[in-house]
C-alpha angles and dihedrals in degrees: 000000000000095000097094092053091045090051090049093049090048090052093049091053091051091049093050093042090051088052093050091050093053092049092046102041093108107051127200111234090025111049097016135010133220117245111221118228098020110239130233116260129222098220127099120276113282091026122113113223122226107187123191113204106208149140132218082225092061113093093201089054087053095051094048095054089108091049092051088051092051089046091054093050092049096053119105122248093262094058128076130193118224131179125231113189116213125218103187096116105064091166088063094049092250094146090056092048088049091051091049088051095055089043092056090046092051093051093049093241099108094111088061096035105045100075090031092061092050089052091050089058104037106023114029094019095221091132101024120136091212133075107242093212097050103021088226127129111271119253087226113040120209112274133219084255089060090048090051089055093049097046090049091058091044101043109017094241114138118255094234091054092048090051095043089056093043091056098040126115093243089058090049090053091048090052094051091048093050091051092049091051092048090050097045093050092048093233099169098168139031140280094030127157128215119193117213091332088290113080127047123197142153139188092275095054093042094048100243139003089263091054086052087072094052093045092049090051090050092052094047088053087051088057093046115079115225093018119127110242116224133205127234088278091052093251112152119250137170127330115277111257120240112270119252116254115256 
C-alpha cells in the first residue's frame, strides 16, 4: 500500500537531485578558483571583464586563438574581453613580447598586429625565441627593434613610432600593471582566464578549451544581476546573485 508514496518520494528525490546537479555543475575550487582579494578591472563601469593572460611566446596561446575569438563572439553585451600579456619567462623572451603588445595597443594597431605577432613566433619564425634547426633557445633573443621591423611590415606603422611607443612611460606603466595582475590572480600558467578580477580558470580546470567558453559565460552571468545562470550543458538555473561591491 505504500508503493505509490514510495515511488512519488523517489521521483521527487530525482527531480531535486537533478536541479541541484544543474546548479552545482561548475564547482568553485574545482572548475574555477576565487581570486582573493578581487582585483580592479580595466573595463568601463557596468561591464564584466574577461581577461586572457597570455604570451606570444606561449604555444598553447597561439593554438587557441580561434577559441578565444569564439569566446569573444559568445560573450553577452555587458562583457568585454581584454588581453593581459605575461612576462614570467624571460628566457623565452616574454618581457619583449609583452612590450610589443602594449606598443601596438598604444598605437591603435593591435587588431592588425595581434595575430601577426603570434604568426611571427610560431609560423614564420621571424620573432621566434627558438632555433628552428636545433629547437633550442637562441643565444640572441629577438629584440624590440626586431619586433618594430616586423610590425612595420605587417601594419605599415613606422619603426621609429613603434619603438617610441615601446619605450614610453605609458607602456612601462602598463607592463608593471600586467605583472601585478598576473601575480595577484596567481595565474601561474598560460593561457589563463580571469573573470571580473574575481574568478580564475584554465582549460585544465574547465575540462577543455571549448568548455572554457561555457564556464566563462557562467561566471559572467554570476557577475550580472538578473541574468539566468546556466550549467555546463547550457540548462537554465537560478538567477545570478548581485555582485559583491569591490
